[in-house]
C-alpha positions in Angstrom: 99.6 -6.9 -38.9 101.3 -4.9 -36.1 100.1 -1.5 -37.1 98.0 0.4 -34.6 94.3 1.0 -35.1 92.8 4.4 -34.2 89.2 3.5 -35.1 87.4 0.2 -34.5 85.6 0.6 -37.8 88.9 0.3 -39.7 89.2 -3.5 -39.5 92.1 -3.4 -41.9 94.3 -2.4 -38.9 93.0 -5.1 -36.5 95.6 -7.6 -35.4 94.2 -11.0 -36.5 94.4 -13.6 -33.7 91.1 -15.2 -34.6 92.6 -18.7 -34.2 94.1 -17.8 -30.8 92.8 -17.7 -27.2 93.3 -14.5 -25.2 94.2 -14.9 -21.5 94.0 -11.7 -19.4 96.5 -11.8 -16.5 99.7 -13.7 -15.8 99.1 -14.4 -12.2 98.5 -17.9 -10.7 95.3 -18.6 -12.7 96.6 -17.2 -16.0 99.8 -19.2 -15.8 97.9 -22.5 -15.1 95.7 -21.8 -18.0 98.6 -20.9 -20.3 100.4 -24.2 -19.5 97.2 -26.2 -20.1 96.6 -24.7 -23.5 100.3 -25.1 -24.4 100.2 -28.8 -23.6 97.3 -29.3 -26.0 98.8 -27.2 -28.8 96.2 -24.6 -28.6 97.5 -21.1 -29.6 97.2 -18.4 -27.0 98.4 -15.0 -26.0 98.6 -13.7 -22.4 98.2 -10.0 -21.7 99.8 -8.8 -18.4 99.7 -5.2 -17.2 102.9 -5.5 -15.1 106.4 -6.2 -16.3 106.6 -9.8 -15.1 104.5 -12.8 -14.0 103.2 -13.4 -10.5 100.1 -11.2 -10.2 99.3 -10.2 -6.6 102.5 -11.9 -5.3 104.7 -9.2 -6.7 104.6 -6.4 -4.1 105.9 -4.0 -6.8 102.9 -4.7 -9.0 100.7 -1.5 -8.7 97.5 -2.3 -6.9 98.8 -5.6 -5.4 97.5 -6.3 -1.9 100.8 -7.8 -0.9 102.7 -6.7 2.3 106.2 -7.5 3.5 105.2 -10.1 6.2 102.6 -12.0 4.0 102.9 -15.8 3.9 100.9 -18.5 2.2 97.9 -19.6 4.4 97.9 -23.1 2.9 101.0 -25.3 3.1 103.5 -25.9 0.3 102.6 -29.6 0.3 99.0 -29.2 -1.0 99.3 -25.9 -2.8 101.8 -26.5 -5.6 101.0 -26.8 -9.3 100.7 -30.2 -10.9 104.1 -31.6 -11.9 105.8 -28.7 -10.2 106.3 -29.1 -6.4 107.6 -26.2 -4.3 111.3 -26.5 -3.5 112.2 -28.8 -0.6 114.0 -25.9 1.2 110.8 -23.9 1.4 109.2 -23.8 4.8 105.8 -25.2 5.4 104.2 -21.8 4.8 106.4 -19.9 2.3 106.8 -16.2 2.2 105.4 -13.9 -0.4 108.9 -13.6 -2.0 109.3 -17.3 -2.2 105.8 -17.7 -3.8 106.7 -15.0 -6.3 109.9 -16.8 -7.2 108.0 -20.1 -7.5 105.7 -18.6 -10.1 108.5 -17.1 -12.1 110.3 -20.4 -12.1 107.1 -22.1 -13.2 106.8 -19.7 -16.1 110.4 -20.2 -17.1 110.4 -24.0 -16.7 107.3 -24.5 -18.9 108.5 -21.9 -21.4 105.4 -19.6 -21.0 107.3 -16.3 -21.4 107.3 -16.2 -25.2 103.5 -16.2 -25.1 103.1 -13.3 -22.6 102.8 -9.7 -23.6 103.9 -7.6 -20.7 103.3 -3.9 -19.8 99.9 -4.1 -21.6 96.7 -3.1 -19.9 93.4 -4.2 -21.5 91.1 -1.2 -22.0 88.1 -3.0 -23.4 86.8 -6.4 -24.7 83.6 -6.7 -26.7 81.8 -9.2 -28.8 82.3 -9.0 -32.6 80.1 -11.5 -34.4 81.4 -14.8 -33.1 84.8 -13.4 -32.1 86.1 -10.9 -29.6 87.7 -7.5 -30.1 90.4 -6.7 -27.5 91.6 -3.1 -27.2 94.9 -2.4 -25.3 96.1 0.8 -23.6 98.3 1.5 -26.7 95.2 1.5 -28.8 95.9 -1.7 -30.6 92.9 -3.7 -31.6 93.1 -7.5 -31.7 90.5 -10.0 -32.7 90.5 -13.3 -30.8 88.6 -16.5 -31.0 88.0 -16.8 -27.3 88.6 -14.9 -24.0 89.7 -16.3 -20.7 89.5 -13.8 -17.8 92.2 -14.7 -15.2 92.9 -11.3 -13.8 92.0 -12.0 -10.2 89.6 -10.9 -7.5 91.8 -8.6 -5.2 92.3 -5.5 -7.2 89.2 -3.3 -6.3 89.3 -2.4 -2.6 86.0 -2.5 -0.7 85.8 0.5 1.6 82.9 0.8 4.1 81.5 4.1 5.0 82.3 5.0 8.6 80.1 7.5 10.4 82.2 10.5 11.3 85.1 9.7 8.9 85.1 13.3 7.6 85.8 14.7 11.0 88.3 12.0 12.1 91.7 13.5 12.8 93.6 10.3 12.2 94.5 8.5 9.0 92.3 5.9 7.3 93.8 3.5 4.8 92.6 0.3 3.0 94.9 -2.7 3.6 95.8 -2.6 -0.1 98.0 0.4 0.8 99.7 -1.4 3.7 103.2 -2.7 2.8 105.5 -2.4 5.8 105.1 -2.5 9.6 107.2 0.7 9.8 103.9 2.5 9.2 102.9 1.6 12.7 105.8 3.0 14.7 104.6 5.2 17.6 100.9 5.0 16.7 97.7 3.6 18.2 96.5 1.5 15.3 93.0 -0.1 14.7 92.6 -2.9 12.2 89.1 -3.3 10.9 88.3 -6.8 9.8 89.4 -10.3 10.9 90.0 -12.0 7.6 93.4 -13.7 7.1 95.0 -10.5 5.9 93.5 -8.4 8.7 94.8 -10.9 11.3 98.3 -10.8 9.7 98.3 -7.0 9.7 97.1 -6.8 13.3 100.0 -9.0 14.3 102.4 -6.6 12.5 100.8 -3.8 14.4 101.0 -5.6 17.7 104.8 -5.9 17.3 105.4 -2.4 16.1 102.6 0.0 17.1 102.3 1.9 20.4 99.1 -0.1 20.9 97.1 -2.2 18.4 93.4 -3.0 18.3 91.3 -5.2 16.0 87.6 -4.5 15.4 85.7 -7.8 14.8 82.1 -7.7 13.8 81.3 -11.4 14.0 82.9 -14.5 15.5 85.2 -16.8 13.5 86.8 -20.1 14.0 90.6 -19.8 14.2 92.6 -22.8 12.9 96.2 -23.1 14.0 98.7 -23.4 11.2 100.0 -26.7 12.7 97.9 -29.4 14.3 99.9 -32.2 16.1 103.0 -31.1 14.3 101.4 -31.2 10.8 100.3 -28.2 8.6 96.6 -27.8 9.2 95.6 -28.6 5.6 97.8 -31.8 5.6 96.2 -32.9 8.8 92.7 -32.3 7.4 93.5 -33.9 4.0 93.6 -37.3 5.6 90.0 -37.0 6.6 88.4 -36.3 3.3 86.8 -39.8 3.3 84.7 -38.8 6.3 81.3 -37.2 5.7 81.5 -33.4 6.1 79.0 -33.3 8.9 81.1 -35.7 11.0 84.3 -33.7 10.1 82.6 -30.5 11.3 81.6 -32.1 14.6 85.0 -33.7 15.3 87.1 -30.8 14.1 84.9 -28.3 16.0 85.5 -30.3 19.3 89.2 -30.5 18.5 89.5 -26.8 18.0 87.8 -26.1 21.3 90.4 -28.3 22.9 93.4 -26.9 21.1 92.4 -23.2 20.8 90.2 -22.7 23.8 87.4 -20.2 24.5 88.0 -17.2 22.2 85.5 -15.0 24.1 88.1 -14.9 26.9 90.3 -13.0 24.5 87.6 -10.4 23.7 86.5 -12.1 20.4 82.9 -12.8 19.8 81.8 -16.4 19.8 81.4 -17.9 16.3 77.8 -17.8 15.1 78.3 -20.7 12.7 79.8 -24.2 12.6 83.4 -24.8 11.5 83.9 -24.7 7.7 80.7 -22.7 7.1 82.8 -19.7 6.3 86.3 -19.2 5.0 88.6 -20.3 7.8 91.0 -18.0 9.6 94.4 -19.8 9.5 96.2 -17.9 12.2 97.4 -18.7 15.7 99.8 -15.7 15.9 96.9 -13.3 16.5 95.7 -15.4 19.5 99.2 -15.2 20.9 99.1 -11.4 20.5 95.7 -11.1 22.1 96.8 -13.3 25.1 99.8 -10.9 25.6 97.8 -7.7 25.2 99.8 -6.6 22.2 96.6 -6.6 20.3 93.2 -5.8 21.9 90.0 -7.0 20.5 87.1 -4.6 20.0 83.6 -4.9 18.6 82.1 -3.3 15.6 82.6 0.5 15.1 79.8 2.8 16.0 81.3 6.1 14.8 84.5 8.2 14.6 84.7 11.3 16.6 87.8 13.6 16.4 90.8 11.5 17.3 88.6 8.8 18.9 86.9 5.6 17.7 83.6 4.8 19.5 82.6 1.1 19.5 79.2 -0.5 19.8 79.9 -1.7 23.3 80.2 1.9 24.5 84.0 1.9 24.8 86.2 4.3 22.9 89.9 4.5 22.0 92.2 7.2 20.8 93.4 6.1 17.4 96.0 7.5 15.0 95.6 5.1 12.1 92.8 2.9 10.9 93.5 0.1 8.4 90.4 -1.2 6.6 91.1 -4.9 6.0 87.6 -5.1 4.5 88.2 -7.1 1.4 87.7 -6.5 -2.3 84.9 -6.0 -4.8 85.2 -8.5 -7.6 85.3 -7.0 -11.0 86.2 -7.6 -14.6 86.8 -3.9 -15.4 87.7 -4.4 -19.1 84.3 -5.9 -20.0 80.8 -4.4 -19.8 78.6 -5.9 -17.1 76.3 -7.4 -19.7 78.8 -10.1 -20.6 78.5 -11.8 -17.2 75.6 -12.5 -14.9 76.5 -10.9 -11.6 74.9 -12.2 -8.4 75.8 -10.9 -5.0 78.8 -9.2 -6.6 80.1 -12.5 -8.1 79.9 -13.7 -11.7 77.5 -16.7 -12.0 79.4 -19.3 -14.1 79.0 -23.0 -14.7 81.5 -24.7 -12.4 82.8 -21.2 -11.8 84.4 -21.3 -15.2 82.0 -21.3 -18.1 79.8 -18.4 -19.3 76.3 -19.7 -19.9 75.5 -17.0 -22.5 78.8 -16.7 -24.5 80.3 -20.1 -25.3 83.7 -18.7 -26.0 84.0 -16.6 -22.9 85.6 -18.2 -19.7 86.9 -17.2 -16.3 89.4 -18.9 -14.1 90.0 -17.9 -10.5 86.6 -16.3 -9.8 85.8 -18.5 -6.8 86.9 -19.2 -3.3 87.5 -22.6 -1.7 88.6 -24.3 1.5 92.1 -25.3 0.5 95.1 -24.7 -1.8 94.0 -23.4 -5.1 96.9 -24.1 -7.6 96.3 -27.8 -8.2 92.6 -26.9 -8.5 93.4 -24.2 -11.0 95.3 -26.9 -13.0 92.3 -29.2 -13.0 90.0 -26.4 -13.9 92.3 -25.2 -16.7 92.5 -28.7 -18.0 88.7 -28.8 -18.2 88.5 -25.5 -20.1 91.3 -26.5 -22.5 89.6 -29.9 -23.1 86.4 -28.2 -24.0 88.2 -25.7 -26.3 90.1 -28.6 -27.9 87.0 -30.6 -28.5 85.3 -27.6 -30.1 88.3 -27.0 -32.4 88.1 -30.7 -33.5 84.3 -30.6 -33.8 84.0 -33.5 -31.4 80.5 -34.7 -30.2 81.6 -34.1 -26.6 81.7 -30.4 -27.3 78.0 -30.3 -28.1 77.2 -32.5 -25.1 79.2 -30.3 -22.7 77.6 -27.1 -24.1 74.2 -28.5 -22.9 75.6 -28.9 -19.4 76.9 -25.3 -19.4 73.4 -24.1 -20.3 71.3 -26.2 -17.9 73.4 -28.0 -15.3 73.3 -26.4 -11.8 75.2 -28.7 -9.3 75.5 -28.0 -5.6 79.2 -27.8 -4.9 79.1 -27.2 -1.1 79.6 -30.8 0.0 76.4 -30.5 2.1 78.1 -27.7 4.2 75.7 -24.8 4.8 77.9 -21.8 4.0 77.0 -18.5 5.3 74.5 -16.5 3.2 76.9 -13.8 2.2 78.1 -12.5 -1.2 81.5 -14.0 -0.5 80.1 -17.4 -0.2 77.8 -17.3 -3.2 80.6 -18.9 -5.3 82.4 -20.7 -2.5 83.0 -24.4 -3.2 84.0 -27.4 -1.2 87.2 -28.7 -2.8 86.3 -32.4 -2.5 82.7 -31.9 -3.7 84.0 -29.8 -6.7 86.7 -32.3 -7.6 84.3 -35.2 -7.5 81.6 -33.6 -9.6 84.1 -32.1 -12.1 85.8 -35.5 -12.5 82.4 -37.2 -13.1 81.4 -34.7 -15.9 84.9 -34.9 -17.4 84.7 -38.7 -17.5 81.3 -38.5 -19.3 82.9 -36.3 -21.9 85.8 -38.7 -22.4 88.3 -36.0 -21.5 91.4 -37.2 -19.7 92.3 -36.3 -16.1 95.7 -34.9 -15.4 98.3 -37.5 -14.7 101.8 -37.3 -13.2 104.4 -36.4 -15.7 102.1 -35.1 -18.5 103.7 -31.7 -18.5 107.3 -32.9 -18.4 107.6 -32.6 -22.2 107.1 -28.8 -21.9 110.0 -28.4 -19.5 113.1 -26.5 -20.7 116.5 -28.0 -20.0 117.9 -24.8 -18.5 114.9 -22.7 -17.5 116.9 -20.5 -15.1 118.9 -19.2 -18.1 115.8 -17.1 -18.9 116.2 -13.6 -17.4 113.5 -11.0 -17.0 115.5 -8.6 -19.2 115.5 -11.1 -22.0 111.8 -10.8 -22.4 110.4 -7.8 -24.3 107.1 -6.1 -23.6 105.7 -7.9 -26.6 106.2 -11.2 -24.9 108.9 -12.4 -27.3 112.4 -13.6 -26.4 115.2 -11.4 -27.7 
């Protein structure tokens, strides 16, 4: 069945995988999903456009937003996969290279490589009766029983229109094109945007540029990476039993004591309470601002020649502008009709289940206030449990399908997130975990337990070398 199809109507050349689950993407979400399906004996095939696993963490992966200085913004202690802690020798906040190695060791340890087809881009996925047609860039047509989109949310750069950009004599790049601080040597550099990547890149510019600036449109709360000697997420994890409104009040007061008045550094005061937007986990930028290596500026009014004019009336001569302005979420290999898009985000039950197509899923299309990988594992376990129950015609499958259609829980933990597109699918980790666990218990589906993936582990996983894996995802 490996012949290539040059016409969708010629079904005799389709590669029949109708009993198999198609996973798109071998990044963090795709790997978690693959392991979960493998543990339940559910056949699957992962398609990955790059030549190895790791997704955005591979700086060599075309289109990856990774840059040389990037580190994890959550700590290794709360961010590892279930049954696979990060190495003890890793620092509290591992580098992008360490995280990439961690993912590749994960795929080797749990023997996921044989089920991954590399160097394969998905051109199109469309419904065919109760199944799905998947077309690759080599014009192969597969037919699968279900689709799990796990291709990630940081592949389509969002580029705002700046007045006067056509006449600007300097260079304008999106942060996806930034890789090395060597780019900044001898230049006056402006970073636009104060998300976590924007703050990191501004610090690189502060240490390497002639002068660095950061344009900030609104105020943010900055959380230090360590609080009283502990990683910030470990410190906060001990307070999950406290109601969120109390945590907001206490932590807000604590931050004012530890961080101080950010307006003295030229940053606008936050217009929201702590945790009501995605936190900025960075204290290095504050160090740079206090030393003048980075200068804070307000929103841009317009560009004019080799100058940038700001809304406070000031202007600066700038050679290079880096737009750290985020990404548009997309599932480019499927028509928009297959998902309900609201505020630029797919509207899914528990951020996972398509309400209109019962065998179409997504994993990783959400943002949250902590480490994602254990959460991915729990989400993948829920998806796999539902698929398993359907394959076995269990009553729980019918019950859960009704939840998918009609259940609309609030997953914000009573925190009033900002009314932005980004926060339309933002979930509070504790609220999400509690609600998911309650639904899962009602279905009679088991929670993850320590050691349950141990039977999948290979004895000598490091013996697997990337060159022993073919582009077809099969060991030589």
